[in-house]
C-alpha positions in Angstrom: 192.5 24.2 -10.4 191.0 26.5 -12.9 188.3 25.1 -15.2 189.6 24.2 -18.6 193.2 24.4 -17.7 195.4 21.4 -18.7 196.8 19.7 -15.7 199.4 18.0 -18.0 200.7 21.5 -18.8 200.9 22.4 -15.1 202.7 19.2 -14.2 205.0 18.8 -17.2 206.1 22.4 -17.2 208.1 21.8 -14.0 211.7 20.9 -14.9 212.1 19.1 -11.5 209.6 16.4 -12.5 212.3 14.7 -14.5 213.8 13.5 -11.2 211.0 11.0 -11.2 212.1 9.4 -14.4 214.6 7.1 -12.6 211.6 5.6 -10.7 209.7 5.1 -14.0 212.6 3.5 -15.8 213.4 1.0 -13.0 209.7 0.1 -12.8 209.7 -0.5 -16.6 212.9 -2.6 -16.5 211.3 -4.9 -13.9 209.4 -6.3 -16.9 211.7 -8.8 -18.5 210.7 -8.1 -22.0 211.2 -4.3 -21.6 214.6 -4.9 -20.0 215.8 -7.2 -22.8 214.4 -4.8 -25.5 216.3 -1.9 -23.9 219.5 -3.9 -23.4 219.5 -5.0 -27.0 218.2 -2.0 -28.8 219.3 1.1 -26.8 222.8 2.5 -26.5 222.2 4.6 -23.4 224.3 2.2 -21.2 227.3 2.4 -23.6 228.7 5.7 -22.5 227.9 8.9 -20.6 227.5 10.7 -24.0 225.0 8.1 -25.1 223.1 8.3 -21.8 222.9 12.1 -22.1 221.8 11.9 -25.7 219.0 9.5 -24.8 217.9 11.7 -21.9 217.8 14.9 -24.0 215.8 13.1 -26.7 213.3 12.0 -24.2 213.0 15.4 -22.7 212.6 17.0 -26.1 209.8 14.5 -27.0 207.9 15.2 -23.8 208.2 19.0 -24.3 206.9 18.8 -27.9 204.1 16.5 -27.1 203.0 18.7 -24.2 203.7 22.2 -25.3 204.3 22.0 -29.1 201.9 22.5 -31.9 199.7 19.7 -33.3 202.2 19.3 -36.2 205.1 19.1 -33.8 203.3 16.5 -31.6 202.4 14.4 -34.7 206.0 14.5 -35.9 207.3 13.3 -32.5 204.6 10.6 -32.4 205.6 9.4 -35.9 209.2 9.2 -34.8 208.2 7.2 -31.7 206.1 4.7 -33.7 208.9 4.2 -36.2 211.4 3.6 -33.4 209.1 1.1 -31.8 208.6 -0.8 -35.0 212.4 -1.5 -35.2 212.5 -2.9 -31.7 211.6 -6.6 -31.9 213.3 -9.9 -31.2 213.3 -13.4 -29.6 214.6 -14.5 -26.2 217.6 -16.8 -26.4 217.2 -17.9 -22.8 214.3 -17.7 -20.4 213.8 -14.5 -18.4 211.5 -14.6 -15.4 208.3 -16.3 -16.5 209.1 -15.9 -20.2 210.7 -19.0 -21.8 213.3 -19.1 -24.5 211.8 -18.4 -27.8 209.4 -15.8 -26.6 209.1 -12.9 -29.0 208.8 -9.3 -28.0 207.9 -6.1 -29.9 208.2 -2.6 -28.5 204.8 -1.7 -30.1 203.0 -4.5 -28.2 200.0 -2.8 -26.5 200.7 -4.7 -23.2 204.3 -3.4 -23.1 203.3 0.1 -24.2 200.7 0.1 -21.4 203.2 -0.9 -18.8 205.6 1.9 -19.9 202.8 4.4 -20.0 201.3 3.5 -16.6 204.7 3.6 -14.9 205.6 6.9 -16.5 202.4 8.5 -15.4 202.7 7.1 -11.9 206.3 8.2 -11.5 205.7 11.7 -13.0 202.8 12.5 -10.6 204.8 11.0 -7.7 207.7 13.3 -8.4 205.4 16.3 -8.8 203.8 15.7 -5.5 207.1 15.1 -3.8 208.9 18.2 -5.1 206.1 20.7 -5.9 202.7 20.2 -4.2 200.0 17.6 -3.6 197.5 17.0 -6.3 193.8 16.6 -5.7 192.1 13.3 -6.8 190.3 15.2 -9.5 193.7 16.5 -10.8 195.1 13.0 -10.9 192.1 11.8 -12.8 192.4 14.7 -15.3 196.1 14.0 -15.8 195.3 10.3 -16.6 192.6 11.4 -19.0 194.8 13.9 -20.8 197.6 11.4 -21.0 195.3 9.1 -23.0 196.1 11.3 -26.0 199.1 9.0 -26.3 196.8 6.2 -27.5 196.1 8.0 -30.8 199.8 9.0 -31.2 201.0 5.5 -30.6 198.3 4.0 -32.9 196.5 2.2 -30.1 192.7 1.6 -29.7 190.8 4.0 -27.4 190.5 2.6 -23.9 193.9 0.9 -23.9 195.3 3.2 -21.2 193.7 3.9 -17.8 191.5 7.0 -17.8 191.5 7.6 -14.0 193.9 7.4 -11.2 192.0 4.5 -9.7 192.2 2.6 -13.0 195.9 3.3 -13.1 196.6 2.0 -9.6 194.5 -1.1 -10.4 196.5 -1.7 -13.5 199.8 -1.5 -11.5 198.5 -3.9 -8.9 197.2 -6.3 -11.5 200.5 -6.5 -13.3 202.4 -6.9 -10.0 200.1 -9.7 -8.8 200.4 -11.5 -12.2 203.9 -12.6 -11.5 205.1 -11.1 -14.8 207.5 -8.7 -13.1 211.0 -10.0 -12.3 214.2 -8.1 -12.0 216.5 -10.0 -14.3 220.2 -9.7 -14.9 219.8 -7.4 -17.9 217.5 -5.2 -15.7 220.2 -5.1 -12.9 222.9 -4.1 -15.4 220.8 -1.4 -16.9 219.8 -0.1 -13.4 223.5 0.2 -12.5 223.9 2.5 -15.5 220.8 4.5 -14.7 222.1 5.2 -11.2 225.8 5.7 -12.1 226.3 6.3 -15.9 230.1 5.9 -15.6 232.3 5.2 -12.6 234.5 8.3 -12.9 231.5 10.6 -12.3 230.1 8.5 -9.4 230.8 11.3 -6.8 228.8 13.7 -9.0 225.8 11.4 -9.3 225.4 10.6 -5.6 222.5 13.0 -5.2 220.8 11.5 -8.3 221.3 7.9 -6.9 220.0 8.9 -3.5 216.9 10.6 -4.9 216.2 7.8 -7.3 216.5 5.1 -4.7 214.5 7.1 -2.2 211.7 7.6 -4.7 211.4 3.9 -5.4 208.7 1.8 -3.7 210.3 -0.3 -1.0 209.3 -3.5 -2.7 210.9 -2.5 -6.0 214.1 -1.3 -4.3 214.3 -4.7 -2.5 213.7 -6.6 -5.8 216.8 -4.9 -7.3 218.8 -5.7 -4.2 219.5 -2.1 -3.3 220.3 -1.5 0.4 218.5 1.3 2.1 219.5 2.4 5.6 217.7 4.6 8.1 220.5 7.1 7.6 219.9 7.2 3.9 216.2 7.7 4.4 217.0 10.6 6.7 219.3 12.3 4.2 216.8 11.7 1.5 214.0 13.4 3.4 216.2 16.4 4.1 217.2 16.6 0.4 213.5 16.5 -0.6 212.7 19.3 1.8 215.5 21.4 0.5 214.5 20.8 -3.1 210.8 21.7 -2.3 212.0 25.0 -0.8 214.3 25.7 -3.7 211.5 25.0 -6.3 209.1 27.3 -4.5 211.5 30.2 -4.6 212.9 29.7 -8.1 212.3 32.3 -10.8 210.0 31.0 -13.4 212.7 31.1 -16.1 214.7 28.6 -14.1 211.8 26.4 -12.9 209.8 26.1 -16.0 210.6 24.7 -19.5 210.9 27.6 -22.0 208.2 26.2 -24.3 205.7 26.4 -21.5 206.6 30.1 -20.9 206.6 30.9 -24.6 203.2 29.3 -25.1 201.8 31.5 -22.4 201.1 28.5 -20.0 202.3 30.5 -17.0 199.6 33.1 -17.5 197.0 30.5 -18.2 197.6 28.3 -15.2 197.5 28.9 -11.4 200.8 29.0 -9.5 201.8 25.6 -8.1 
């Protein structure tokens, strides 16, 4: 890695990294308050068009935060903060360890930390699966650079983990706390993540296979997803094929246009 080069640019410039977002989302939905907030306040599960609109908005936000100007990043951050302020409510019934009457807010630092940690973990997992391994120093630098989200989200410095070891410790602490529980809303949303609408199910089989294959076994089991030795074999072959394809892709296909236009390809070493 070249001195002074942003590892966030190097990782986030790869289009293929979005294949890790299914892993991130299913991790996030395993938190009952995240699941109910998404179920009540997001329309992505209503139709294929809504799911695609949500996906493209998320991609655009990531691209502007990573490759945009300071003004563009601030604009996206303001939109995110405003969206979070609108998402709040009270549980009608108990979900996991949270009793009826529990309140939730999308701008709760604890929930924002869970979403942040799982997003970083899944993004780096996807990059290492489909592109190349990262060094421990690169993982630490990515975590450090990602802490810029604290300011954009209006959080206190030190809210998010600054190293890979801290991020892994955060994940383990939350898992050990007993807070995570795959609730009925989470299962319903997961079904929409894996198969947006039934009539396109044959077209989404590779996406479903990749998403389930990328999940940690314990999370896959918590959702009740079956996973056979045959599926694992097909998954590994598909991963190998994608890695070969990514390595041979022209830059204009492989990399987001903002990364090319900003000159990030010239500034960063080849993956």
